[in-house]
C-alpha positions as CSV (number, residue, x, y, z in Angstrom):
1,X,0.0,0.0,0.0
2,X,2.8,2.4,0.9
3,X,4.7,1.5,-2.2
4,X,1.7,2.2,-4.3
5,X,1.2,5.6,-2.7
6,X,4.8,6.6,-3.3
7,X,4.4,5.4,-6.9
8,X,1.4,7.8,-7.3
9,X,3.3,10.6,-5.7
10,X,6.2,10.0,-8.1
11,X,3.8,10.1,-11.1
12,X,2.3,13.3,-9.7
13,X,5.8,14.9,-9.5
14,X,6.5,14.0,-13.1
15,X,3.0,15.3,-14.0
16,X,4.0,18.7,-12.7
17,X,7.3,18.7,-14.6
18,X,6.1,17.6,-18.0
19,X,3.5,20.4,-18.5
20,X,6.2,22.8,-17.4
21,X,8.4,21.8,-20.3
22,X,5.6,22.1,-22.7
23,X,5.1,18.4,-23.4
24,X,1.4,18.3,-22.4
25,X,0.5,16.7,-25.7
26,X,3.4,14.3,-25.7
27,X,2.7,10.6,-25.5
28,X,4.7,10.4,-22.3
29,X,2.0,12.4,-20.6
30,X,-0.6,9.8,-21.7
31,X,1.7,7.0,-20.5
32,X,1.9,8.6,-17.0
33,X,-1.9,8.9,-16.9
34,X,-2.3,5.2,-17.8
35,X,0.4,4.2,-15.3
36,X,-1.4,5.9,-12.4
37,X,-4.5,3.7,-13.1
38,X,-3.1,0.4,-14.4
39,X,-1.7,-2.4,-12.4
40,X,2.0,-2.7,-12.8
41,X,4.4,-5.2,-11.3
42,X,6.3,-4.0,-8.2
43,X,9.6,-4.1,-10.1
44,X,8.3,-1.9,-12.9
45,X,6.6,0.4,-10.4
46,X,9.9,0.8,-8.5
47,X,11.8,1.5,-11.8
48,X,9.3,4.1,-12.9
49,X,9.3,5.8,-9.5
50,X,13.1,6.0,-9.4
51,X,13.1,7.4,-13.0
52,X,10.5,10.0,-12.1
53,X,12.3,11.1,-8.9
54,X,15.3,12.0,-11.0
55,X,13.4,15.1,-12.0
56,X,13.2,16.4,-8.5
57,X,16.7,18.1,-8.3
58,X,16.0,19.9,-11.6
59,X,12.7,21.1,-10.2
60,X,14.3,22.3,-6.9
61,X,16.8,24.4,-8.8
62,X,14.4,25.8,-11.4
63,X,11.2,26.4,-9.4
64,X,12.3,27.4,-5.9
65,X,14.5,29.9,-4.0
66,X,17.5,27.4,-4.0
67,X,19.4,29.2,-6.8
68,X,19.6,32.5,-5.0
69,X,20.4,31.0,-1.6
70,X,23.2,28.7,-2.8
71,X,24.8,31.5,-4.9
72,X,24.8,34.0,-2.0
73,X,26.3,31.4,0.4
74,X,29.0,30.6,-2.1
75,X,29.8,34.3,-2.6
76,X,30.0,34.8,1.2
77,X,32.6,32.0,1.4
78,X,34.6,33.7,-1.4
79,X,34.3,37.1,0.3
80,X,35.8,35.6,3.4
81,X,38.7,34.2,1.4
82,X,37.9,30.6,2.3
83,X,38.2,28.1,-0.5
84,X,36.7,24.9,1.0
85,X,35.3,26.0,4.3
86,X,32.5,25.5,4.9
87,X,32.6,22.5,2.5
88,X,30.2,22.3,-0.4
89,X,28.1,19.6,1.3
90,X,27.5,21.9,4.3
91,X,26.5,24.8,2.0
92,X,24.2,22.6,0.0
93,X,22.5,21.2,3.1
94,X,22.0,24.7,4.6
95,X,20.7,26.0,1.3
96,X,18.2,23.1,1.1
97,X,16.8,23.7,4.5
98,X,16.6,27.5,3.9
99,X,14.8,26.7,0.7
100,X,12.3,24.5,2.6
101,X,11.7,27.3,5.1
102,X,11.1,29.9,2.4
103,X,9.0,27.6,0.1
104,X,6.9,25.9,2.8
105,X,3.8,28.0,2.1
106,X,4.1,27.2,-1.6
107,X,4.6,23.5,-1.0
108,X,1.6,23.5,1.3
109,X,-0.6,25.3,-1.2
110,X,0.4,22.9,-4.0
111,X,-0.3,19.9,-1.8
112,X,-3.7,21.1,-0.8
113,X,-4.8,22.2,-4.3
114,X,-3.2,19.4,-6.4
115,X,-1.7,16.4,-4.6
116,X,-4.4,15.7,-2.0
117,X,-7.2,15.7,-4.5
118,X,-5.2,13.5,-6.8
119,X,-4.4,10.9,-4.0
120,X,-8.1,10.9,-3.2
121,X,-8.8,10.1,-6.9
122,X,-10.9,13.3,-7.2
123,X,-9.2,14.5,-10.4
124,X,-6.9,13.2,-13.1
125,X,-3.2,13.7,-12.9
126,X,-3.2,16.4,-15.6
127,X,-5.6,18.6,-13.8
128,X,-4.0,18.0,-10.4
129,X,-0.6,18.8,-11.8
130,X,-1.8,22.0,-13.4
131,X,-3.4,23.1,-10.1
132,X,-0.3,22.2,-8.1
133,X,1.8,24.3,-10.5
134,X,-0.2,27.4,-9.9
135,X,1.3,28.3,-6.5
136,X,4.8,27.9,-8.0
137,X,3.9,30.1,-10.9
138,X,2.6,32.8,-8.5
139,X,5.7,32.6,-6.4
140,X,8.0,32.9,-9.5
141,X,6.0,35.8,-10.8
142,X,6.4,37.7,-7.6
143,X,10.2,37.3,-7.7
144,X,10.7,37.9,-11.5
145,X,11.6,41.3,-12.9
146,X,9.5,42.5,-15.7
147,X,12.7,43.4,-17.8
148,X,14.0,39.8,-17.4
149,X,10.6,38.4,-18.4
150,X,10.3,40.6,-21.5
151,X,13.9,39.7,-22.5
152,X,13.1,36.0,-22.4
153,X,9.9,36.5,-24.3
154,X,11.9,38.3,-27.0
155,X,14.5,35.6,-27.1
156,X,11.7,33.0,-27.4
157,X,10.2,35.0,-30.3
158,X,6.7,34.7,-29.0
159,X,4.0,37.4,-28.7
160,X,4.3,39.4,-25.4
161,X,1.8,38.2,-22.8
162,X,-1.2,40.4,-22.3
163,X,-2.0,39.0,-18.8
164,X,-0.6,36.7,-16.1
165,X,-2.5,33.8,-17.6
166,X,-0.7,34.2,-20.9
167,X,2.7,33.8,-19.4
168,X,4.0,30.4,-20.4
169,X,6.2,28.3,-18.1
170,X,8.9,28.0,-20.7
171,X,9.3,31.8,-20.6
172,X,8.7,32.3,-16.8
173,X,11.2,29.8,-15.5
174,X,14.3,31.1,-17.2
175,X,13.2,34.7,-16.5
176,X,12.8,33.7,-12.8
177,X,16.2,32.1,-12.7
178,X,17.8,35.2,-14.3
179,X,16.2,37.4,-11.8
180,X,17.3,35.2,-8.9
181,X,20.9,35.3,-10.2
182,X,20.8,39.0,-10.5
183,X,19.5,39.4,-7.0
184,X,22.1,37.0,-5.7
185,X,24.9,38.9,-7.2
186,X,23.6,42.2,-5.9
187,X,23.6,40.7,-2.4
188,X,27.0,39.3,-3.0
189,X,28.4,42.7,-4.0
190,X,27.1,44.3,-0.8
191,X,28.7,41.5,1.2
192,X,32.0,41.8,-0.5
193,X,32.5,45.5,0.2
194,X,33.4,45.4,4.0
195,X,35.7,42.4,3.5
196,X,37.4,44.1,0.5
197,X,37.9,47.2,2.8
198,X,39.6,45.0,5.4
199,X,41.9,43.6,2.7
200,X,42.8,47.1,1.5
201,X,43.5,48.4,5.0
202,X,45.7,45.4,5.9
203,X,47.6,45.7,2.6
204,X,48.2,49.4,3.1
205,X,49.4,48.9,6.7
206,X,51.8,46.2,5.7
207,X,53.2,48.3,2.9
208,X,53.7,51.2,5.3
209,X,55.5,49.0,7.7
210,X,57.7,47.6,4.9
211,X,56.4,44.1,5.4
212,X,56.2,43.4,1.7
213,X,57.0,39.7,2.0
214,X,54.1,39.0,4.4
215,X,51.0,38.0,2.4
216,X,48.1,40.3,3.4
217,X,45.7,37.4,3.6
218,X,47.6,36.0,6.5
219,X,46.4,39.0,8.6
220,X,43.2,39.9,6.9
221,X,41.6,36.4,7.0
222,X,41.4,36.2,10.8
223,X,40.1,39.7,10.9
224,X,37.4,39.0,8.4
225,X,36.3,35.8,10.3
226,X,36.3,37.7,13.6
227,X,34.1,40.5,12.0
228,X,31.7,37.9,10.6
229,X,31.4,36.2,14.0
230,X,30.9,39.5,15.9
231,X,27.9,40.5,13.8
232,X,26.5,36.9,13.9
233,X,26.9,36.8,10.2
234,X,25.4,33.4,9.3
235,X,22.2,34.0,11.2
236,X,21.8,37.5,9.8
237,X,22.4,36.2,6.3
238,X,19.8,33.4,6.7
239,X,17.3,35.9,8.1
240,X,17.9,38.3,5.2
241,X,17.6,35.6,2.6
242,X,14.3,34.4,4.0
243,X,12.8,37.8,4.4
244,X,13.7,38.8,0.9
245,X,11.0,36.6,-0.6
246,X,7.5,37.9,-1.3
247,X,5.0,35.1,-0.6
């Protein structure tokens, strides 16, 4: 029973992804709809479920706040002058949990509007996936700059949308990601400034003292870490990232 439920959830996840990519009329969509109702062997169910779950990392990157958060965390590490500390696994884990915090209202809305009715067999997978995608679409629209959206529309060579309903997912998702990258680099620029100032001051002092052979990073790195600790940098950064989303 539990395996069958997870199989249906996996089909639902794929049902969200396929309309996003514009494959609504593709035979794969019909195959998913048949798979949700037909009786397959446990081995085939497990194989299909694992195949469908492979889309989840792509959806996390494309449809959520993960892109902005992981880029900002990486820029903070670079601003501090640390190459592998914190390690990538730590940054990815922190970014994932911050993404869950920031996206929890969207996930809850998608679950209530699409997944729950689908699991209760109240609507077909296509309709449930379309309804579940609406909270993600609204979230992305609130974070997407109009200039980025219009630029993507021009690149796609499609007519400009006249209303929110006319905005296609194939244009909205890249525009959303471009806006997220732009915002992340703006945040990173602001974060870099105080650490750059420390590097310049330390380098000027060492030059004035004639200590040319001493690398400035030897002195500036502990000072930057101390400054970051004194202002409780990680907590402030997490709070700023979470408060920057309009839900």
